[in-house]
C-alpha positions as CSV (number, residue, x, y, z in Angstrom):
1,M,-58.3,-39.3,-19.0
2,S,-59.7,-37.5,-22.1
3,Y,-58.4,-34.1,-22.9
4,Q,-60.9,-31.4,-21.8
5,K,-60.6,-27.7,-22.5
6,C,-59.1,-25.7,-19.6
7,P,-58.0,-22.1,-19.5
8,E,-54.3,-21.7,-20.4
9,P,-52.0,-22.1,-17.3
10,I,-50.2,-18.9,-16.3
11,A,-46.4,-19.1,-16.4
12,N,-44.4,-16.5,-14.4
13,Q,-40.8,-15.9,-15.1
14,E,-38.7,-16.3,-11.9
15,D,-35.6,-14.5,-10.7
16,P,-34.4,-17.0,-8.0
17,A,-31.3,-19.0,-8.8
18,H,-33.0,-22.4,-9.1
19,L,-36.3,-21.8,-10.7
20,E,-37.0,-21.3,-14.4
21,Q,-40.7,-20.7,-14.1
22,V,-43.7,-21.0,-11.7
23,I,-46.7,-22.2,-13.5
24,V,-50.1,-21.5,-12.0
25,P,-52.7,-24.0,-13.2
26,R,-56.1,-22.8,-14.3
27,T,-59.1,-24.6,-13.0
28,S,-62.1,-25.9,-14.9
29,D,-65.2,-27.6,-13.7
30,I,-66.1,-30.6,-15.9
31,G,-69.5,-31.8,-15.0
32,G,-69.0,-31.3,-11.3
33,F,-65.4,-32.6,-11.4
34,E,-62.6,-30.1,-10.9
35,V,-59.5,-30.2,-13.0
36,R,-56.3,-28.1,-12.7
37,R,-54.0,-28.1,-15.7
38,A,-50.3,-27.4,-15.3
39,L,-49.0,-28.7,-18.6
40,P,-48.9,-27.8,-21.4
41,S,-48.7,-24.0,-20.8
42,G,-47.9,-21.3,-23.3
43,K,-44.3,-20.9,-22.2
44,K,-43.6,-24.5,-21.1
45,R,-44.8,-27.4,-23.3
46,M,-43.0,-30.2,-21.7
47,V,-40.8,-31.2,-18.7
48,G,-38.7,-34.1,-19.8
49,P,-41.3,-36.4,-21.5
50,F,-44.2,-35.0,-19.4
51,V,-46.4,-33.3,-22.0
52,F,-49.6,-33.1,-20.0
53,F,-50.2,-32.8,-16.3
54,D,-53.6,-32.4,-14.6
55,Q,-54.7,-32.5,-11.0
56,M,-58.1,-34.2,-10.6
57,G,-60.3,-33.1,-7.7
58,P,-60.6,-33.5,-4.8
59,S,-64.2,-33.9,-5.7
60,E,-67.2,-35.3,-3.7
61,F,-69.7,-37.6,-5.5
62,P,-73.2,-38.1,-4.0
63,I,-74.7,-41.6,-3.8
64,G,-75.3,-43.0,-7.3
65,E,-72.9,-40.7,-9.1
66,G,-69.3,-40.8,-10.0
67,L,-66.7,-40.3,-12.7
68,D,-67.8,-41.4,-16.2
69,V,-65.2,-40.8,-18.9
70,R,-66.5,-42.6,-21.9
71,P,-64.3,-44.7,-24.3
72,H,-61.9,-42.4,-26.1
73,P,-58.6,-42.9,-28.0
74,H,-54.9,-42.1,-27.6
75,I,-51.9,-42.4,-29.8
76,G,-48.2,-41.6,-29.3
77,L,-48.1,-41.4,-25.5
78,A,-48.3,-43.2,-22.3
79,T,-50.9,-42.2,-19.7
80,V,-50.0,-42.3,-16.0
81,T,-52.8,-42.3,-13.5
82,Y,-52.0,-41.9,-9.8
83,L,-54.7,-41.5,-7.1
84,F,-54.6,-40.0,-3.7
85,D,-58.3,-40.9,-2.9
86,G,-61.1,-42.9,-4.4
87,E,-61.1,-45.6,-7.1
88,I,-61.4,-45.8,-10.9
89,T,-62.2,-48.7,-13.1
90,H,-60.0,-48.7,-16.2
91,R,-61.1,-50.7,-19.2
92,D,-59.3,-50.7,-22.6
93,S,-59.3,-52.1,-26.1
94,L,-56.6,-54.7,-25.1
95,G,-59.2,-56.4,-22.8
96,T,-57.8,-55.0,-19.6
97,T,-60.1,-54.3,-16.6
98,Q,-58.2,-52.8,-13.7
99,I,-59.4,-51.1,-10.5
100,I,-57.0,-48.1,-9.9
101,R,-56.5,-47.4,-6.2
102,P,-54.5,-44.8,-4.3
103,G,-50.7,-45.3,-4.4
104,A,-50.7,-47.6,-7.5
105,V,-49.2,-46.7,-10.8
106,N,-51.2,-47.4,-13.9
107,W,-49.2,-47.0,-17.1
108,M,-51.0,-47.3,-20.4
109,T,-48.9,-47.1,-23.5
110,A,-51.0,-46.0,-26.5
111,G,-48.4,-46.3,-29.2
112,R,-50.1,-46.7,-32.5
113,G,-53.5,-46.6,-30.9
114,I,-55.6,-47.6,-27.9
115,A,-59.0,-46.8,-26.5
116,H,-60.0,-46.8,-22.9
117,S,-62.7,-45.7,-20.4
118,E,-62.4,-44.5,-16.8
119,R,-65.4,-44.8,-14.5
120,T,-66.2,-45.0,-10.8
121,P,-66.7,-48.7,-9.8
122,D,-70.3,-49.8,-9.3
123,D,-69.8,-50.6,-5.6
124,Q,-68.4,-47.2,-5.0
125,R,-71.6,-45.6,-6.3
126,Q,-73.6,-47.2,-3.6
127,R,-72.2,-44.6,-1.2
128,S,-71.0,-41.0,-1.4
129,G,-67.3,-40.8,-2.2
130,R,-64.2,-38.7,-3.0
131,L,-61.9,-38.8,-5.9
132,A,-58.5,-37.0,-6.1
133,G,-55.4,-37.7,-8.0
134,L,-53.2,-36.9,-11.0
135,Q,-53.3,-37.7,-14.7
136,A,-50.1,-37.3,-16.7
137,W,-49.2,-38.0,-20.3
138,V,-45.7,-39.0,-21.2
139,A,-44.6,-38.5,-24.8
140,L,-43.0,-41.5,-26.5
141,P,-39.7,-41.2,-28.3
142,R,-40.2,-40.9,-32.1
143,N,-38.9,-44.4,-32.8
144,L,-41.6,-45.8,-30.4
145,E,-44.6,-43.6,-31.2
146,E,-46.0,-46.4,-33.3
147,C,-45.2,-49.3,-30.9
148,A,-47.8,-51.9,-29.9
149,P,-50.2,-50.6,-27.2
150,D,-49.7,-52.0,-23.7
151,F,-51.0,-51.6,-20.1
152,I,-49.1,-52.3,-16.9
153,H,-50.3,-52.0,-13.3
154,H,-48.0,-51.7,-10.2
155,A,-49.6,-51.8,-6.8
156,E,-48.4,-49.4,-4.1
157,A,-46.5,-52.2,-2.3
158,S,-44.4,-53.0,-5.3
159,L,-43.0,-49.4,-5.5
160,P,-39.9,-48.3,-3.5
161,L,-40.6,-46.4,-0.3
162,I,-37.8,-44.2,0.9
163,E,-38.2,-43.0,4.5
164,D,-36.4,-40.8,7.0
165,V,-37.4,-38.6,9.9
166,G,-40.2,-36.5,8.6
167,V,-39.7,-37.7,5.0
168,S,-41.7,-40.3,3.0
169,I,-41.0,-40.8,-0.7
170,R,-42.9,-43.2,-2.9
171,L,-40.8,-43.7,-6.1
172,L,-43.3,-44.2,-8.9
173,V,-41.0,-44.1,-11.9
174,G,-37.2,-43.9,-12.5
175,E,-34.3,-43.6,-10.0
176,L,-33.9,-41.5,-6.9
177,F,-31.7,-41.8,-3.8
178,E,-30.2,-45.1,-5.1
179,Q,-33.6,-46.7,-5.5
180,R,-35.1,-47.8,-8.8
181,S,-38.8,-48.2,-9.6
182,P,-39.9,-51.4,-11.4
183,V,-42.1,-49.5,-13.8
184,P,-40.5,-49.8,-17.3
185,V,-40.2,-46.6,-19.3
186,A,-39.4,-45.7,-22.9
187,S,-37.1,-42.9,-22.0
188,E,-35.4,-41.8,-18.8
189,T,-38.2,-40.5,-16.6
190,L,-38.6,-39.5,-13.0
191,Y,-41.8,-39.4,-11.0
192,A,-42.0,-39.5,-7.2
193,D,-44.6,-38.7,-4.5
194,I,-42.9,-36.8,-1.7
195,Q,-44.3,-36.0,1.7
196,L,-42.4,-33.8,4.2
197,A,-43.3,-32.9,7.8
198,A,-43.3,-29.3,8.8
199,G,-39.8,-27.8,9.0
200,V,-38.1,-30.7,7.3
201,S,-35.7,-30.0,4.4
202,L,-34.9,-32.3,1.5
203,P,-32.2,-32.1,-1.2
204,I,-33.5,-32.5,-4.7
205,E,-31.1,-34.5,-6.8
206,S,-30.2,-33.6,-10.4
207,S,-30.5,-37.2,-11.6
208,V,-32.3,-36.1,-14.8
209,E,-31.8,-32.9,-16.7
210,E,-35.4,-31.5,-16.7
211,R,-37.3,-31.5,-13.5
212,A,-40.3,-29.8,-11.8
213,L,-42.1,-29.9,-8.5
214,Y,-45.9,-29.9,-8.4
215,L,-47.2,-28.9,-5.0
216,V,-50.3,-31.0,-4.0
217,S,-50.8,-29.7,-0.5
218,G,-49.0,-27.5,2.1
219,T,-46.4,-24.9,1.4
220,L,-42.8,-25.3,0.3
221,K,-39.9,-22.9,0.6
222,V,-37.5,-22.7,-2.4
223,D,-34.8,-20.1,-2.9
224,G,-36.2,-18.1,0.1
225,H,-39.6,-17.9,-1.5
226,V,-42.7,-19.7,-0.1
227,H,-44.9,-21.4,-2.7
228,N,-48.5,-22.5,-2.1
229,A,-50.3,-25.7,-3.2
230,G,-51.4,-25.9,-6.8
231,R,-48.1,-24.6,-8.3
232,L,-45.7,-26.3,-10.8
233,L,-42.2,-25.1,-10.0
234,V,-40.0,-25.7,-13.1
235,L,-36.3,-26.1,-12.0
236,K,-33.5,-24.7,-14.1
237,L,-31.5,-27.3,-15.9
238,G,-29.2,-29.4,-13.8
239,V,-29.4,-27.4,-10.6
240,K,-29.1,-28.9,-7.2
241,L,-31.2,-27.4,-4.4
242,T,-32.8,-28.0,-1.1
243,V,-36.4,-27.4,-0.3
244,Q,-38.1,-26.9,3.1
245,A,-41.6,-27.7,4.1
246,Q,-43.3,-24.7,5.9
247,N,-46.0,-27.1,7.2
248,D,-46.9,-30.7,6.4
249,C,-46.4,-30.7,2.6
250,R,-46.9,-33.1,-0.3
251,F,-45.5,-32.6,-3.8
252,M,-44.6,-34.5,-6.9
253,L,-41.1,-34.6,-8.4
254,L,-41.4,-35.1,-12.2
255,G,-39.2,-34.9,-15.2
256,G,-36.7,-36.7,-17.3
257,E,-34.3,-36.3,-20.2
258,P,-35.4,-33.8,-22.9
259,M,-37.5,-35.2,-25.7
260,D,-36.2,-35.7,-29.2
261,G,-38.1,-32.8,-30.6
262,P,-41.5,-31.0,-30.1
263,R,-44.8,-32.8,-29.9
264,H,-48.2,-31.8,-31.3
265,I,-51.3,-32.3,-29.1
266,W,-54.8,-32.4,-30.5
267,W,-57.5,-33.7,-28.1
268,N,-56.2,-37.1,-26.9
269,F,-53.6,-37.5,-29.6
270,V,-49.9,-36.7,-29.2
271,S,-47.4,-37.0,-32.1
272,S,-44.3,-35.5,-33.6
273,S,-46.3,-35.5,-36.9
274,R,-49.3,-33.4,-37.6
275,D,-50.3,-35.7,-40.4
276,R,-50.3,-38.7,-38.0
277,I,-52.8,-36.8,-35.8
278,E,-55.0,-36.1,-38.8
279,Q,-55.0,-39.8,-39.5
280,A,-55.9,-40.7,-35.9
281,K,-58.8,-38.2,-36.1
282,A,-60.1,-39.9,-39.2
283,D,-59.6,-43.4,-37.7
284,W,-61.6,-42.6,-34.6
285,Q,-64.4,-40.9,-36.5
286,A,-64.6,-43.9,-38.8
287,R,-64.6,-46.3,-35.8
288,R,-61.3,-48.0,-36.9
289,F,-59.9,-48.1,-33.4
290,D,-60.4,-51.3,-31.5
291,Q,-63.4,-51.2,-29.1
292,V,-63.1,-51.0,-25.4
293,I,-64.0,-54.4,-24.0
294,D,-67.2,-54.4,-21.9
295,D,-67.9,-50.7,-22.5
296,N,-69.8,-50.0,-25.7
297,D,-70.2,-46.3,-25.1
298,Y,-68.4,-43.8,-27.4
299,M,-66.9,-40.3,-27.1
300,P,-67.3,-38.4,-30.4
301,L,-64.5,-36.5,-31.9
302,P,-64.6,-32.9,-30.8
303,E,-65.9,-30.3,-33.3
304,R,-62.8,-28.0,-33.3
């Protein structure tokens, strides 16, 4: 997804023993498509390698309409698209065409540079439809920021499913409860889709140092406090805790090991070097990025 301007998320300092911050995303309407941005915020720029985290929708599209994110560039990161509802056609400058469906993980490594577009499939436009999901950016380690671009797709059935009474966990990336996702990563990363029935408790492991919970739906009790959907709960380093669903609840567990230094973000570019971002801006404006196959549209460089 292309970076769109959103109001700055609000980060509240927390007193409870297990929480560092509660971040309240700010909502923007982008051409009829609602986006809630949790990262980056003023007081929390990253959680592990996660440098950007948006909730997309849920949005309803009338017949003939849909998502149309024109070809745009990325460097220095991997994009991770995960849907709850609807479909997106991904096309990129490697020649990839992939329909993204709910439950699948689509991991696009930009490295030294890639361009892609994201659009509602043509057959989906023949009827009204919904779209809901998450778009995350994962920063690459400095020694891999200029790696070759790549794209991998893992269907829902290929990802570990951990189940117990009232508990369903789809492990998207990393290791959890002695299960390991097949999705390859550049640094230790954790990303899981967790659903709890009302009243069910779940221990949150400290398998990686930096972690956060993003509440997609329902309410979750942590440290005696009840938190509503649309909150990013940043956990204190290394703590072990147990959460309890107050009603049927869905949340994402995300994080990883701390990155090897800060990252700069400008539009769709992420880098440890400001000079590298300036070069990427010039390259996109001069049309030096490879073109997206079968999508000749173009997203201009922002005037800012």
